[in-house]
C-alpha positions as CSV (number, residue, x, y, z in Angstrom):
1,M,0.0,0.0,0.0
2,T,1.3,3.5,-0.9
3,T,2.0,5.9,2.0
4,V,2.5,9.6,2.4
5,T,5.0,11.1,4.9
6,F,4.7,14.4,6.7
7,S,7.6,15.8,8.8
8,D,7.7,17.6,12.2
9,C,4.4,16.2,13.5
10,V,3.2,16.2,17.1
11,V,0.3,14.5,18.8
12,V,-2.0,17.0,20.4
13,R,-4.4,14.5,22.0
14,E,-6.2,11.2,21.6
15,S,-9.9,10.9,20.9
16,G,-12.2,9.7,23.7
17,S,-12.7,6.4,21.9
18,G,-8.9,6.0,21.6
19,K,-9.3,5.2,17.8
20,A,-7.8,8.5,16.5
21,L,-5.2,11.1,17.2
22,L,-5.3,14.8,16.8
23,I,-2.0,15.6,15.2
24,Y,-0.4,18.9,14.4
25,I,1.1,18.5,10.9
26,D,3.7,21.2,10.3
27,D,3.7,20.7,6.5
28,L,0.0,21.7,6.5
29,G,0.2,24.2,9.4
30,E,-2.8,22.7,11.1
31,D,-4.2,19.9,13.3
32,K,-5.9,16.9,11.7
33,W,-7.7,13.9,13.2
34,I,-6.0,10.8,12.0
35,P,-7.5,7.4,12.6
36,K,-4.9,5.0,14.2
37,S,-5.9,2.5,11.5
38,V,-4.3,4.6,8.7
39,I,-1.0,5.2,10.5
40,D,1.8,3.1,9.0
41,D,4.3,1.1,11.1
42,D,7.1,3.4,9.8
43,S,5.6,6.4,11.5
44,E,7.5,8.0,14.4
45,V,4.2,9.6,15.6
46,W,1.7,7.1,16.7
47,A,0.6,7.7,20.3
48,D,-0.3,10.4,22.8
49,H,2.5,9.6,25.2
50,A,6.2,10.4,25.2
51,D,7.3,7.4,23.2
52,G,5.2,8.2,20.1
53,C,4.0,11.8,20.5
54,G,6.7,13.6,18.4
55,P,8.0,15.7,17.0
56,G,8.6,13.2,14.2
57,K,7.5,11.9,10.9
58,L,3.9,10.8,10.3
59,V,3.4,8.1,7.7
60,I,-0.2,7.5,6.7
61,K,-2.0,5.6,3.9
62,E,-2.1,7.6,0.7
63,W,-5.9,7.0,0.1
64,F,-6.7,8.7,3.4
65,A,-4.4,11.7,2.7
66,T,-6.1,12.1,-0.7
67,K,-9.6,11.7,0.8
68,E,-8.9,14.4,3.4
69,Q,-7.2,16.7,0.9
70,M,-3.9,16.6,2.7
71,I,-2.0,16.1,-0.6
């Protein structure tokens, strides 16, 4: 599956259900809700705790980035 990478991303918070992360994406200059299910294993940003909150690269599935008009 094709992926898209964004740099300098930071997790702002996790959704109440725990299924999505609100992530500040520096390349876009805004926060976006990203379902955990579309975050690739190569991502450095993947959780709302110190180990995976960033700053770092966010790697997500291309179909989702296209759907959300992120690319």
